[in-house]
C-alpha positions as CSV (number, residue, x, y, z in Angstrom):
1,M,17.0,-19.2,-37.6
2,A,16.1,-22.7,-38.7
3,T,18.8,-25.3,-39.0
4,V,18.7,-27.4,-42.2
5,I,20.4,-30.8,-42.2
6,R,20.7,-32.9,-45.5
7,Q,20.3,-36.6,-44.8
8,E,21.2,-39.3,-47.4
9,R,19.4,-42.6,-46.6
10,K,18.8,-45.9,-48.3
11,K,15.2,-44.8,-49.2
12,G,16.5,-41.5,-50.7
13,I,17.3,-38.0,-49.6
14,N,15.5,-35.9,-47.1
15,Y,16.1,-32.8,-45.0
16,R,15.8,-32.4,-41.3
17,I,14.5,-29.0,-40.2
18,Q,15.1,-27.8,-36.6
19,V,13.7,-24.6,-35.1
20,S,14.7,-23.4,-31.6
21,M,11.9,-21.4,-30.0
22,K,11.3,-19.9,-26.6
23,D,8.1,-21.2,-24.9
24,L,6.1,-18.2,-23.9
25,H,4.5,-20.0,-20.9
26,T,7.6,-21.6,-19.3
27,G,10.3,-19.2,-20.6
28,K,12.4,-22.2,-21.6
29,Y,13.7,-22.9,-25.1
30,K,12.5,-26.0,-27.0
31,T,13.4,-27.5,-30.3
32,V,10.7,-28.3,-32.9
33,T,11.7,-30.7,-35.7
34,T,10.2,-31.8,-39.0
35,T,11.4,-33.4,-42.2
36,W,11.1,-32.5,-45.9
37,T,11.6,-34.8,-48.9
38,P,12.6,-33.2,-52.2
39,D,11.4,-34.4,-55.6
40,T,13.9,-36.9,-57.2
41,Y,14.2,-34.9,-60.4
42,M,15.7,-31.9,-58.6
43,S,19.4,-31.2,-58.7
44,K,21.3,-30.9,-55.4
45,I,21.4,-27.1,-55.6
46,E,17.7,-27.0,-56.3
47,Q,17.0,-29.4,-53.4
48,D,19.1,-27.2,-51.0
49,K,17.4,-24.0,-52.1
50,A,13.9,-25.6,-51.8
51,A,14.8,-27.0,-48.4
52,Q,15.8,-23.5,-47.2
53,R,12.5,-22.1,-48.4
54,F,10.6,-24.9,-46.7
55,A,12.5,-24.2,-43.5
56,L,11.7,-20.5,-43.6
57,D,8.0,-21.2,-44.1
58,F,8.0,-23.7,-41.3
59,E,9.7,-21.3,-38.9
60,C,7.2,-18.5,-39.8
61,K,4.3,-20.8,-39.3
62,L,5.5,-21.8,-35.8
63,K,6.0,-18.2,-34.8
64,D,2.5,-17.3,-36.1
65,E,1.0,-20.2,-34.1
66,Q,2.9,-19.0,-31.0
67,R,1.6,-15.5,-31.4
68,N,-1.9,-16.8,-32.3
69,P,-2.6,-20.3,-30.8
70,L,-6.3,-19.8,-31.7
71,N,-5.4,-20.4,-35.3
72,I,-7.8,-17.8,-36.6
73,N,-7.6,-14.3,-38.0
74,S,-9.9,-11.2,-37.7
75,F,-11.8,-12.3,-40.9
76,A,-13.3,-15.3,-39.0
77,T,-16.9,-14.8,-37.9
78,L,-18.0,-14.8,-34.3
79,N,-19.8,-18.0,-35.0
80,E,-16.5,-19.7,-36.1
81,Y,-14.6,-18.2,-33.2
82,S,-17.2,-19.2,-30.6
83,K,-16.3,-22.9,-31.2
84,I,-12.7,-22.2,-30.2
85,F,-13.7,-20.1,-27.3
86,L,-16.2,-22.7,-25.9
87,D,-13.6,-25.4,-26.3
88,Y,-11.2,-23.2,-24.3
89,V,-13.6,-22.5,-21.4
90,D,-14.7,-26.2,-21.3
91,K,-11.0,-27.2,-20.7
92,H,-9.8,-24.4,-18.5
93,T,-12.7,-23.0,-16.4
94,S,-15.2,-24.4,-14.0
95,A,-18.2,-26.4,-15.1
96,N,-20.6,-23.8,-13.9
97,Y,-18.9,-20.9,-15.9
98,S,-18.6,-23.2,-18.9
99,S,-22.3,-23.9,-18.7
100,K,-23.1,-20.1,-18.5
101,C,-20.9,-19.5,-21.6
102,H,-22.8,-22.1,-23.6
103,E,-26.1,-20.6,-22.4
104,S,-25.0,-17.1,-23.4
105,M,-24.3,-18.1,-26.9
106,K,-28.1,-18.5,-27.4
107,F,-28.3,-14.7,-27.1
108,I,-25.0,-13.6,-28.6
109,L,-24.7,-15.7,-31.8
110,P,-28.2,-15.0,-33.4
111,K,-27.5,-11.3,-33.2
112,L,-23.7,-11.1,-33.7
113,G,-22.6,-14.5,-35.0
114,F,-22.5,-13.6,-38.7
115,Y,-20.2,-10.6,-38.1
116,K,-16.5,-11.0,-38.8
117,L,-14.3,-10.3,-35.7
118,H,-12.8,-7.1,-37.2
119,E,-16.4,-5.8,-38.0
120,L,-17.5,-5.8,-34.3
121,K,-17.3,-2.1,-33.7
122,P,-18.8,-0.1,-30.7
123,L,-22.1,0.8,-32.4
124,I,-22.8,-2.8,-33.3
125,I,-22.0,-4.1,-29.8
126,Q,-24.0,-1.3,-28.2
127,N,-27.0,-2.1,-30.3
128,F,-26.8,-5.7,-29.2
129,I,-26.6,-4.7,-25.5
130,D,-29.6,-2.4,-25.9
131,S,-31.6,-5.2,-27.6
132,L,-30.7,-7.6,-24.7
133,Q,-32.5,-5.3,-22.3
134,E,-35.7,-5.4,-24.4
135,M,-35.9,-9.2,-24.7
136,T,-38.5,-11.2,-22.8
137,Y,-39.3,-14.8,-22.1
138,T,-42.4,-16.7,-21.2
139,V,-42.8,-18.6,-17.9
140,V,-45.3,-21.4,-17.9
141,K,-46.6,-22.4,-14.5
142,I,-48.1,-25.9,-14.1
143,R,-49.8,-26.7,-10.8
144,A,-51.8,-29.9,-10.1
145,K,-55.5,-29.7,-9.4
146,E,-57.1,-31.5,-6.5
147,K,-58.5,-34.0,-9.1
148,F,-55.0,-35.4,-9.5
149,G,-54.8,-36.6,-5.9
150,E,-58.4,-37.9,-6.0
151,I,-57.6,-40.0,-9.2
152,L,-54.6,-41.6,-7.5
153,K,-56.8,-42.4,-4.5
154,E,-59.7,-43.8,-6.6
155,R,-57.3,-46.0,-8.6
156,R,-55.5,-47.1,-5.4
157,I,-52.1,-46.1,-6.7
158,S,-49.5,-45.1,-4.2
159,M,-47.1,-42.2,-4.9
160,D,-44.1,-44.5,-5.1
161,R,-45.8,-46.9,-7.5
162,F,-47.0,-44.0,-9.7
163,A,-43.5,-42.6,-9.7
164,R,-42.2,-45.9,-11.2
165,M,-45.1,-46.0,-13.6
166,S,-44.5,-42.5,-14.9
167,N,-40.7,-42.7,-14.7
168,L,-40.6,-39.6,-12.4
169,S,-39.1,-39.2,-8.9
170,A,-41.4,-39.8,-5.9
171,A,-40.6,-36.2,-4.7
172,T,-42.0,-34.8,-8.0
173,I,-45.2,-36.8,-7.6
174,K,-45.6,-35.8,-4.0
175,L,-45.1,-32.1,-4.8
176,A,-47.6,-32.4,-7.7
177,K,-50.2,-34.2,-5.6
178,L,-50.0,-31.6,-2.7
179,G,-49.9,-28.7,-5.2
180,Q,-47.1,-27.2,-3.2
181,R,-44.9,-26.4,-6.2
182,T,-45.2,-26.1,-9.9
183,I,-43.8,-28.8,-12.2
184,N,-42.4,-28.6,-15.7
185,M,-44.2,-29.4,-18.9
186,E,-42.2,-32.6,-19.4
187,S,-43.3,-34.0,-16.0
188,A,-46.9,-32.9,-16.6
189,N,-47.0,-34.7,-20.0
190,K,-45.6,-37.9,-18.4
191,I,-48.2,-37.8,-15.7
192,A,-51.0,-37.2,-18.2
193,R,-49.8,-40.1,-20.5
194,T,-49.6,-42.5,-17.5
195,L,-53.1,-41.7,-16.4
196,E,-54.3,-41.5,-20.1
197,M,-56.0,-38.2,-19.5
198,P,-55.6,-34.7,-21.0
199,K,-53.2,-32.6,-19.0
200,E,-55.6,-29.7,-18.9
201,M,-57.9,-31.8,-16.7
202,L,-55.2,-32.5,-14.3
203,F,-53.3,-29.2,-14.1
204,D,-53.9,-25.5,-14.0
205,I,-51.6,-24.1,-16.7
206,T,-50.8,-20.3,-16.8
207,S,-48.1,-18.3,-18.6
208,E,-46.5,-15.0,-17.9
209,V,-44.2,-12.8,-20.1
210,R,-41.2,-11.5,-18.2
211,P,-38.1,-9.4,-19.1
212,Y,-34.7,-11.0,-18.5
213,A,-33.1,-10.0,-15.2
214,S,-30.4,-7.3,-15.4
215,Q,-28.0,-9.7,-13.7
216,S,-28.5,-12.3,-16.5
217,N,-28.0,-9.6,-19.2
218,A,-24.9,-8.3,-17.4
219,K,-23.5,-11.9,-17.4
220,T,-24.1,-12.2,-21.2
221,V,-22.3,-8.9,-21.8
222,S,-19.5,-10.0,-19.5
223,I,-19.0,-13.3,-21.5
224,L,-19.0,-11.4,-24.8
225,K,-16.3,-9.1,-23.3
226,H,-14.3,-12.2,-22.3
227,M,-14.6,-13.6,-25.8
228,L,-13.2,-10.5,-27.4
229,S,-10.6,-10.0,-24.7
230,M,-9.2,-13.4,-25.4
231,S,-9.0,-12.7,-29.2
232,K,-7.3,-9.4,-28.4
233,R,-4.8,-11.1,-26.1
234,Y,-3.7,-13.3,-29.0
235,D,-3.5,-10.3,-31.5
236,V,-6.5,-11.5,-33.5
237,I,-8.1,-8.1,-33.1
238,E,-6.6,-4.8,-32.1
239,K,-9.2,-3.6,-29.6
240,N,-11.9,-5.1,-27.4
241,Y,-14.9,-2.9,-28.3
242,A,-17.1,-4.7,-25.8
243,S,-15.2,-3.2,-22.9
244,S,-16.6,-0.3,-20.8
245,E,-14.2,2.1,-22.5
246,Y,-16.3,1.9,-25.7
247,V,-19.8,0.8,-24.7
248,K,-22.3,1.3,-21.9
249,G,-23.0,-2.1,-20.3
250,V,-25.9,-3.3,-18.3
251,S,-26.4,-2.0,-14.8
252,A,-27.1,-5.1,-12.7
253,M,-29.2,-3.8,-9.8
254,S,-28.7,-6.2,-6.9
255,K,-31.6,-6.6,-4.6
256,E,-31.1,-6.2,-0.8
257,T,-31.1,-9.8,0.5
258,P,-32.9,-10.1,3.9
259,I,-30.9,-11.9,6.6
260,M,-31.5,-12.9,10.2
261,D,-30.0,-10.7,12.9
262,L,-28.8,-12.1,16.3
263,D,-32.2,-12.1,17.9
264,D,-33.7,-13.9,14.8
265,T,-30.9,-16.4,14.9
266,L,-31.3,-17.1,18.7
267,K,-35.0,-17.7,18.1
268,A,-34.2,-20.1,15.3
269,L,-31.7,-22.0,17.4
270,E,-34.2,-22.4,20.2
271,C,-36.8,-23.8,17.8
272,L,-34.3,-26.2,16.1
273,K,-33.5,-27.7,19.5
274,K,-37.0,-29.1,19.7
275,D,-37.3,-30.2,16.0
276,E,-37.3,-33.9,15.3
277,D,-35.9,-33.7,11.7
278,I,-32.3,-34.2,12.8
279,R,-31.0,-34.2,9.2
280,A,-32.5,-30.9,8.2
281,V,-31.6,-29.3,11.6
282,T,-27.9,-30.4,11.2
283,A,-27.7,-29.0,7.7
284,V,-29.0,-25.6,9.0
285,L,-26.8,-25.6,12.0
286,I,-23.7,-26.0,9.8
287,G,-24.9,-23.0,7.9
288,I,-25.4,-20.9,11.0
289,Y,-22.3,-22.0,13.0
290,M,-19.8,-22.4,10.1
291,G,-21.2,-20.1,7.4
292,R,-20.5,-22.7,4.8
293,R,-22.0,-22.5,1.3
294,R,-24.8,-24.8,0.3
295,G,-22.7,-26.8,-2.2
296,E,-20.0,-27.2,0.4
297,V,-22.5,-28.6,2.9
298,A,-23.9,-31.0,0.3
299,G,-20.3,-32.2,-0.4
300,L,-19.3,-33.0,3.2
301,M,-18.3,-36.5,4.1
302,W,-17.7,-38.1,7.5
303,T,-14.0,-38.3,6.5
304,D,-14.0,-34.5,6.6
305,I,-15.3,-34.4,10.2
306,D,-13.0,-34.9,13.1
307,L,-15.3,-35.3,16.1
308,D,-12.5,-35.9,18.5
309,N,-10.8,-32.6,17.8
310,G,-13.9,-30.7,16.8
311,E,-12.7,-29.9,13.2
312,M,-14.3,-29.7,9.8
313,T,-12.4,-29.9,6.5
314,V,-13.9,-28.4,3.4
315,E,-12.4,-29.8,0.2
316,R,-15.3,-30.3,-2.2
317,S,-18.5,-28.7,-3.4
318,R,-21.6,-30.1,-5.2
319,S,-23.3,-27.7,-7.5
320,P,-26.2,-28.1,-10.1
321,V,-25.0,-27.2,-13.6
322,T,-27.4,-26.7,-16.4
323,G,-27.2,-29.6,-18.9
324,K,-24.7,-31.5,-16.7
325,G,-26.7,-32.4,-13.5
326,V,-24.8,-32.1,-10.2
327,V,-21.0,-31.5,-10.6
328,E,-18.6,-32.2,-7.8
329,K,-15.7,-29.9,-7.8
330,E,-13.3,-28.0,-5.5
331,P,-14.8,-25.2,-3.4
332,K,-15.6,-21.9,-5.0
333,S,-12.4,-20.3,-3.6
334,I,-9.1,-22.0,-3.1
335,Y,-9.0,-20.2,0.3
336,S,-12.1,-22.2,1.4
337,A,-10.4,-25.5,1.0
338,K,-8.9,-26.1,4.5
339,T,-9.7,-27.3,8.0
340,Y,-11.8,-25.2,10.3
341,A,-12.4,-25.5,14.1
342,M,-16.1,-26.1,14.9
343,P,-18.0,-24.5,17.8
344,A,-18.6,-27.0,20.6
345,T,-22.4,-26.9,20.1
346,L,-22.1,-28.0,16.5
347,T,-19.6,-30.8,17.4
348,K,-22.2,-32.2,19.9
349,Q,-24.9,-32.0,17.3
350,L,-22.7,-33.9,14.8
351,I,-22.0,-36.6,17.4
352,K,-25.7,-37.1,17.9
353,Y,-26.3,-37.0,14.1
354,K,-23.6,-39.6,13.5
355,E,-25.6,-42.1,15.6
356,W,-28.7,-41.3,13.6
357,W,-26.8,-41.6,10.3
358,D,-25.4,-45.0,11.1
359,D,-28.8,-46.3,11.9
360,Y,-30.3,-44.7,8.7
361,V,-27.6,-46.2,6.4
362,E,-28.1,-49.7,8.0
363,N,-31.9,-49.8,8.2
364,V,-33.1,-47.4,5.4
365,V,-30.4,-47.2,2.8
366,G,-29.2,-50.8,3.3
367,D,-27.8,-52.5,0.2
368,K,-28.2,-49.3,-1.9
369,Y,-25.4,-47.6,0.1
370,E,-22.5,-46.9,-2.4
371,G,-19.7,-46.6,0.1
372,K,-19.4,-42.8,-0.1
373,P,-20.0,-41.4,3.4
374,Y,-21.7,-38.2,2.5
375,L,-23.2,-36.5,5.6
376,F,-26.5,-36.1,3.8
377,L,-27.7,-39.1,1.8
378,Q,-30.9,-39.9,-0.1
379,Y,-32.6,-43.2,0.7
380,T,-31.2,-44.4,-2.6
381,G,-27.7,-44.2,-1.1
382,K,-26.7,-41.2,-3.3
383,A,-25.7,-37.8,-2.1
384,I,-28.6,-35.4,-1.8
385,Y,-29.3,-32.8,-4.5
386,P,-27.8,-29.5,-3.3
387,T,-31.2,-27.7,-3.5
388,T,-32.7,-30.2,-1.0
389,I,-30.9,-28.3,1.8
390,Y,-32.8,-25.2,0.7
391,T,-36.1,-27.1,0.8
392,W,-35.4,-28.4,4.3
393,W,-34.6,-24.9,5.5
394,K,-37.8,-23.5,3.9
395,K,-39.9,-26.2,5.7
396,L,-38.3,-25.4,9.0
397,Q,-38.9,-21.7,8.6
398,K,-42.6,-22.3,7.8
399,K,-43.0,-24.9,10.6
400,H,-41.6,-22.6,13.4
401,G,-42.6,-19.2,12.0
402,L,-39.0,-18.1,11.5
403,K,-38.0,-15.1,9.4
404,E,-38.0,-16.1,5.7
405,V,-34.4,-15.9,4.4
406,H,-32.4,-17.9,1.8
407,Y,-30.1,-20.6,3.1
408,H,-27.1,-18.6,1.8
409,S,-28.1,-15.7,4.0
410,L,-27.0,-17.9,7.0
411,R,-23.5,-17.3,5.8
412,K,-24.0,-13.6,5.9
413,T,-25.5,-13.9,9.3
414,N,-22.5,-15.9,10.6
415,I,-20.1,-13.3,9.3
416,S,-22.1,-10.3,10.4
417,V,-22.5,-11.6,13.9
418,Q,-18.8,-12.1,14.2
419,Y,-18.1,-8.5,13.1
420,A,-20.9,-7.2,15.4
421,S,-19.2,-8.9,18.4
422,N,-16.1,-6.6,18.1
423,Q,-14.2,-9.5,19.6
424,I,-12.8,-11.3,16.5
425,P,-10.1,-9.7,14.2
426,S,-11.3,-8.9,10.7
427,E,-8.6,-11.1,9.1
428,I,-9.7,-14.1,11.2
429,I,-13.3,-13.6,10.1
430,A,-12.2,-13.5,6.4
431,G,-10.1,-16.6,6.9
432,R,-13.0,-18.6,8.3
433,A,-15.2,-17.3,5.5
434,G,-12.6,-18.7,3.0
435,H,-11.6,-15.3,1.5
436,A,-8.2,-14.2,0.5
437,N,-8.5,-11.0,2.5
438,D,-11.1,-9.1,4.6
439,K,-11.8,-6.6,1.8
440,V,-13.9,-9.2,0.0
441,T,-15.6,-10.2,3.2
442,K,-16.6,-6.7,4.2
443,Q,-17.7,-5.7,0.7
444,N,-20.0,-8.7,0.1
445,Y,-21.0,-10.1,3.5
446,L,-20.8,-7.5,6.3
447,K,-24.3,-6.5,7.1
448,I,-25.1,-3.8,9.7
449,F,-28.0,-5.0,11.8
450,K,-30.8,-2.5,12.4
451,K,-30.2,-2.6,16.2
452,D,-26.5,-1.8,15.8
453,D,-27.4,1.0,13.3
454,H,-29.7,2.6,15.9
455,K,-27.0,2.3,18.6
456,T,-24.5,4.0,16.2
457,A,-27.0,6.8,15.6
458,E,-27.3,7.3,19.4
459,I,-23.5,7.4,19.7
460,V,-23.2,10.0,16.9
461,D,-25.9,12.1,18.5
462,S,-24.1,12.1,21.8
463,L,-20.8,13.1,20.1
464,F,-22.4,16.2,18.6
465,A,-24.5,17.1,21.6
466,C,-23.8,20.6,22.9
467,K,-22.3,20.6,26.4
């Protein structure tokens, strides 16, 4: 119950209101204080009664806020609630998840935003989920014609000079000139304006209508479920009708990701020994020997590498986030942030690479070096964009005729080879992968190689053979 203290001061009379409340987060009691000033025409008895009423209202308001810190009720629309939800995820979740929540609102709010929270029943939510799976988007592909390169040659404009003229990166101009990759419409418009030519003369532009991937739709439904789960937790709504108990969600069919088996990997290692691009080779060897994620490799600094003891410390990750550029943060899992022993082969490679890196910083980066010793730097002195590692790996695969796999699949290869050896305890493998336990490792990363599968079939055959 609130404590009411009458205070007579020179400036007049006021009442000090104190409410003792238990903090639901810490479990400790805290005192919340406010003051109330009565009207001068009121008698003392009227003032005391009015102060008691004010204290009761103040105490009820505090308890309501404690039960519902969102400061909304079930009559608020999803549009209104979304601002509170997004503010929460911006403050308390990763930049990547926050970005996905903001992106998902583009699908959720046009269909459901005008509904009040208490109106979001199973049928309405199910209709929204069904409509998601029917939505499509248009992909516009823009690829430079040979004429683009010819024009630059005729006008005697180098790629670096044209990059400055068009306010684009030299890498974008190079890719456009070689026609190796499509570029976006904004880049195409800048190039066309700089050359003062219609973009249709410089580029082949095609479009294709595609349905949204089931994984994307599943993520949108998951975020809607999170929104309503949060409002239920604070007693704004009674039930979360977006949960699987009430609606049928989206079945996200994951594709089988190809990975390199031991023979593929040995071939790759043999080819990488002869390759002269030491920077790309080193990034790939870290993936093969350590099984580190792309963002973790992009975030490595020389301060994380102990060449004397052959150890690597993982304590940061660099990830591209829509609308925010590259965000540097802690690794994906708290269990990843620790020091790992490196295989001797990788340590030798890093010793060799350090000599190259020192020369590169001194003679190529020069004054542009910003003092942050990232293992992989651009010539501008900044850390590389994380997707650059993927580009390096693709070039090496094409150059040496290696099996085409994603850079992240090197992590799967690393873990699967360890399991296939039957020499390393499962919990050690999980620890080096940065997982809390081996259940996660086995479920997501253990891959049975075809050769091992055939060997298993032979063993089973022999076990059931008639004697």
